C-alpha positions in Angstrom: -2.4 4.0 12.4 -3.6 0.6 13.5 -2.0 -0.8 16.8 -1.9 -4.3 17.7 -2.6 -6.0 20.9 -1.0 -9.6 20.7 -3.0 -12.4 22.0 -3.5 -12.8 25.7 -2.3 -9.3 26.5 -3.6 -5.8 27.0 -2.7 -2.1 26.8 -3.8 1.1 28.4 -3.8 4.9 26.8 -5.7 7.9 26.9 -8.5 9.5 24.6 -9.6 13.1 24.6 -13.1 14.3 24.6 -14.4 13.9 20.9 -11.6 11.1 20.1 -12.8 8.1 18.3 -11.3 4.3 19.4 -12.0 1.7 16.6 -11.6 -1.8 17.9 -11.2 -4.3 15.2 -11.3 -8.1 15.3 -8.5 -8.8 12.5 -9.0 -12.5 12.3 -12.6 -13.1 13.6 -14.0 -14.9 16.8 -11.8 -12.8 19.4 -13.2 -10.8 22.2 -11.6 -7.6 23.7 -12.4 -6.4 27.3 -12.7 -2.4 27.6 -12.8 -0.5 30.7 -12.8 3.4 30.9 -12.1 5.8 33.5 -12.7 9.6 33.8 -9.0 10.9 33.1 -9.5 13.7 36.0 -10.8 11.3 38.4 -10.4 7.7 37.9 -12.9 6.8 40.7 -15.6 7.7 37.9 -15.3 4.5 35.9 -17.2 2.4 33.8 -20.2 0.7 35.1 -22.1 -2.2 33.9 -25.0 -1.8 36.1 -25.6 1.9 35.2 -25.2 1.3 31.6 -27.8 -1.8 31.5 -30.0 0.3 33.8 -30.3 3.1 31.4 -30.3 1.2 28.3 -32.8 -1.3 29.5 -31.1 -4.1 27.7 -28.2 -6.5 28.0 -26.7 -6.3 24.5 -25.3 -3.1 23.2 -24.6 -1.5 19.9 -24.9 1.7 17.9 -26.5 4.4 19.5 -25.9 2.9 23.1 -24.0 4.9 25.7 -21.8 3.5 28.1 -22.1 5.3 31.6 -19.9 5.5 34.6 -20.6 4.4 38.3 -21.5 8.3 38.7 -23.9 8.4 35.8 -21.4 10.2 33.6 -21.4 9.4 30.0 -17.9 7.9 29.1 -18.5 6.5 25.5 -20.8 6.6 22.6 -21.2 3.7 20.3 -21.1 5.2 16.8 -20.4 2.3 14.6 -20.8 -1.4 14.6 -20.5 -4.2 12.4 -21.2 -7.1 14.8 -24.2 -6.0 17.1 -23.6 -8.0 19.8 -21.6 -6.8 23.0 -22.3 -7.1 26.7 -21.3 -6.5 30.2 -22.5 -10.2 31.4 -19.1 -11.4 32.4 -16.1 -10.0 34.6 -12.6 -9.9 33.0 -11.0 -13.5 33.0 -8.5 -13.9 35.9 -6.1 -16.4 37.3 -8.7 -17.2 40.0 -11.4 -17.9 37.2 -8.8 -20.3 35.4 -8.4 -22.1 38.6 -12.1 -22.4 39.3 -13.7 -22.9 36.0 -10.9 -24.4 33.8 -9.2 -26.5 36.5 -5.8 -24.9 35.5 -3.1 -25.7 37.9 -0.7 -22.9 36.4 -3.3 -20.4 35.2 -2.8 -17.3 32.8 -3.1 -13.9 34.7 -6.2 -13.3 32.3 -7.8 -10.2 31.0 -7.9 -8.9 34.5 -4.2 -9.3 35.1 -3.2 -7.7 31.8 -5.7 -4.8 32.8 -3.9 -4.3 35.9 -0.6 -4.3 34.7 -1.6 -1.9 31.8 -3.6 0.5 34.2 -0.8 0.7 37.0 1.1 3.6 35.4 -2.1 5.6 35.5 -2.4 4.9 39.3 -5.2 2.8 38.9 -5.1 -0.2 41.5 -6.3 -3.7 40.6 -9.0 -3.7 43.2 -10.6 -0.6 41.1 -10.9 -2.5 37.8 -14.7 -3.0 37.4 -16.6 -5.3 35.0 -15.3 -4.8 31.6 -17.6 -3.9 28.4 -17.0 -7.2 26.5 -16.4 -6.2 22.9 -17.6 -9.1 20.4 -18.4 -11.4 23.3 -21.5 -13.6 22.5 -23.2 -14.8 25.8 -26.6 -16.6 25.4 -29.2 -16.6 28.1 -32.1 -18.9 28.7 -35.0 -16.6 29.3 -36.6 -19.0 31.7 -33.8 -20.0 34.3 -31.4 -17.2 33.5 -28.8 -19.9 32.8 -25.9 -18.4 30.4 -23.8 -20.0 28.0 -20.7 -18.5 26.4 -20.7 -19.1 22.7 -18.2 -18.2 20.0 -18.1 -14.6 18.9 -20.4 -13.5 15.9 -17.4 -11.1 14.6 -15.7 -12.3 11.5 -12.4 -11.0 10.1 -12.3 -7.3 9.9 -15.3 -6.6 12.0 -15.3 -3.6 14.3 -16.9 -1.3 16.6 -16.2 2.4 17.1 -16.6 4.3 20.3 -16.6 8.3 20.7 -15.3 9.5 24.0 -17.7 11.9 25.7 -15.0 13.2 28.1 -11.2 12.7 28.5 -10.5 9.1 29.4 -8.1 6.3 30.4 -8.9 3.3 28.4 -7.8 -0.5 29.2 -8.4 -2.9 26.3 -7.3 -6.5 26.1 -7.2 -9.4 23.7 -9.2 -11.8 25.8 -7.3 -14.7 27.4 -10.2 -17.1 28.1 -10.5 -19.9 25.5 -14.4 -20.5 26.1 -14.8 -16.7 25.1 -12.9 -17.1 21.9 -13.8 -20.4 20.5 -10.6 -21.9 22.1 -8.1 -20.0 19.9 -6.2 -16.9 20.9 -5.8 -14.0 18.3 -4.9 -10.4 18.5 -7.1 -7.5 18.6 -6.3 -4.3 16.6 -7.4 -0.8 17.4 -7.1 2.5 15.8 -7.3 6.2 17.4 -9.0 9.0 15.6 -7.9 12.2 17.3 -10.5 15.2 17.2 -8.4 17.9 16.0 
């Protein structure tokens, strides 16, 4: 059954080893931030650095593994209709809205949404790592390393499917940053396929 994450909000839930998570962009050009934690020890958490190191690349798609800070394999990307997702930017936050957008009354962003959703699992906000940016389209100048956030390449109905390689707690958002979503806030859908 498809679940809906309303614009600029987030959820948390559990995946068992072998379960599949399908993240869907129902309207197009909407990013989702995804974090994952070992259910038995949430200090074992998704790691941008380990994942990038072991993949030897910045952009992820089918066949790529998502690792933890302890080099545990958390997730395997098994299907993908977009082919461009990354770890390049951290979850948007109230502080980011103040600094980048000069927003005097900032939204709590993906960071705040993840913190609220993960709190019932005993995961404090300081433990939230850099997220896997589903559908994000960050471009980098090869000579200077300067990055620019471009509109997502995802179109209505595009999706990515992850398979859990251990029991996990997942945090997932419909991203709150205008620049990441071509300045339009839309929902993210997700669907769980249970193993057995």
